[in-house]
PAMIGU-700146 format. One record per residue (C-alpha): residue in three letters; x, y, z. Coordinates in Angstrom, 3 decimals, always signed. Layout:
% residues N
+------+----------+----------+----------+
| rest |       px |       py |       pz |
+------+----------+----------+----------+
|  ALA |        X |        Y |        Z |
...
+------+----------+----------+----------+
***
This chain:
% residues 78
+------+----------+----------+----------+
| rest |       px |       py |       pz |
+------+----------+----------+----------+
|  MET |  +19.566 |  -10.931 |  +21.238 |
|  GLY |  +18.962 |   -7.634 |  +18.830 |
|  MET |  +15.836 |   -4.814 |  +19.177 |
|  ILE |  +14.249 |   -3.845 |  +16.283 |
|  GLU |  +14.488 |   +0.178 |  +17.110 |
|  GLN |  +12.987 |   +1.241 |  +13.991 |
|  ILE |  +11.184 |   +0.422 |  +11.157 |
|  ARG |  +11.345 |   +3.276 |   +7.843 |
|  ILE |   +8.619 |   +1.983 |   +4.982 |
|  ALA |   +8.224 |   +3.807 |   +1.948 |
|  ALA |   +4.575 |   +5.991 |   +0.770 |
|  MET |   +3.724 |   +7.547 |   -2.426 |
|  GLY |   +3.813 |  +10.958 |   -2.836 |
|  GLU |   +1.070 |  +13.736 |   -2.410 |
|  GLY |   -0.481 |  +13.319 |   -5.695 |
|  GLU |   +1.245 |   +9.903 |   -6.903 |
|  ASP |   +0.105 |   +6.238 |   -8.490 |
|  GLU |   +3.846 |   +4.799 |   -8.721 |
|  TYR |   +6.098 |   +4.578 |   -5.978 |
|  THR |   +9.539 |   +5.704 |   -6.684 |
|  ALA |  +13.319 |   +5.286 |   -6.378 |
|  PRO |  +13.568 |   +6.736 |   -4.442 |
|  PRO |  +10.001 |   +7.126 |   -1.549 |
|  ALA |   +8.143 |  +10.900 |   -2.208 |
|  ARG |   +7.393 |   +9.952 |   +0.959 |
|  ILE |   +9.267 |   +7.630 |   +4.409 |
|  LEU |   +6.728 |   +6.836 |   +7.429 |
|  ASP |   +8.638 |   +6.226 |  +10.602 |
|  LEU |   +6.807 |   +3.407 |  +12.984 |
|  ALA |   +8.682 |   +3.137 |  +16.707 |
|  VAL |   +6.379 |   +0.917 |  +19.561 |
|  ILE |   +7.313 |   +1.231 |  +22.708 |
|  GLY |   +5.315 |   -0.709 |  +25.739 |
|  GLU |   +1.545 |   +0.588 |  +24.856 |
|  ASP |   +2.451 |   +3.181 |  +22.587 |
|  ALA |   +3.320 |   +3.764 |  +18.640 |
|  ASP |   +4.430 |   +6.987 |  +17.109 |
|  ILE |   +4.088 |   +7.056 |  +13.103 |
|  ASP |   +5.747 |   +9.829 |  +11.792 |
|  ILE |   +5.274 |  +10.706 |   +7.803 |
|  TYR |   +8.425 |  +12.485 |   +6.128 |
|  ASP |   +8.829 |  +13.790 |   +3.114 |
|  THR |  +11.880 |  +13.120 |   +1.345 |
|  ASP |  +14.447 |  +15.494 |   -1.524 |
|  PRO |  +15.117 |  +14.344 |   -4.330 |
|  ALA |  +18.070 |  +12.380 |   -2.670 |
|  GLY |  +15.871 |  +10.405 |   -0.764 |
|  LYS |  +16.637 |  +11.843 |   +2.513 |
|  THR |  +14.245 |  +12.993 |   +4.990 |
|  LEU |  +13.326 |  +16.282 |   +5.500 |
|  ASP |  +13.947 |  +17.661 |   +9.774 |
|  LYS |  +10.460 |  +17.477 |  +10.507 |
|  PRO |   +7.750 |  +15.271 |  +10.362 |
|  ALA |   +4.749 |  +16.392 |   +7.288 |
|  PHE |   +3.089 |  +14.516 |   +9.893 |
|  SER |   +2.470 |  +12.635 |  +13.764 |
|  VAL |   +0.594 |  +10.643 |  +15.649 |
|  ARG |   +0.341 |   +8.535 |  +18.749 |
|  VAL |   -1.726 |   +5.293 |  +18.897 |
|  PRO |   -2.470 |   +2.210 |  +21.627 |
|  ALA |   +0.091 |   -0.194 |  +19.792 |
|  ARG |   -2.788 |   -2.509 |  +20.683 |
|  SER |   -5.013 |   -0.577 |  +18.327 |
|  LEU |   -2.642 |   -0.462 |  +14.966 |
|  ALA |   -2.241 |   -4.041 |  +15.980 |
|  ILE |   -5.674 |   -4.609 |  +15.702 |
|  ALA |   -5.864 |   -2.809 |  +12.470 |
|  LEU |   -2.849 |   -4.359 |  +10.389 |
|  ASN |   -3.810 |   -8.189 |  +11.628 |
|  ALA |   -7.420 |   -6.301 |   +9.627 |
|  ALA |   -5.446 |   -5.632 |   +6.535 |
|  ILE |   -3.925 |   -8.512 |   +6.449 |
|  GLU |   -7.094 |  -10.388 |   +6.433 |
|  GLU |   -8.878 |   -8.391 |   +4.237 |
|  SER |   -6.247 |   -8.714 |   +1.172 |
|  ASN |   -6.375 |  -12.557 |   +1.903 |
|  GLN |  -10.456 |  -12.516 |   +1.400 |
|  SER |   -8.879 |  -10.851 |   -2.423 |
+------+----------+----------+----------+
***
């Protein structure tokens, strides 16, 4: 059985109020062991990510899971 190596999520660009195709920004998420690495890349008009991330952060994977669970619970209550 294979592993999920990368998750890519489209995100709105700066000052945008709707999603576009190709997306203006891409969020890369990698969870390795106890760490979660999150990188946000701006894209060119063809949707290709630029070489360096516009934003990067490493957080404990457990904290990421707690935050995602809280967001899901909040959206289910709406």
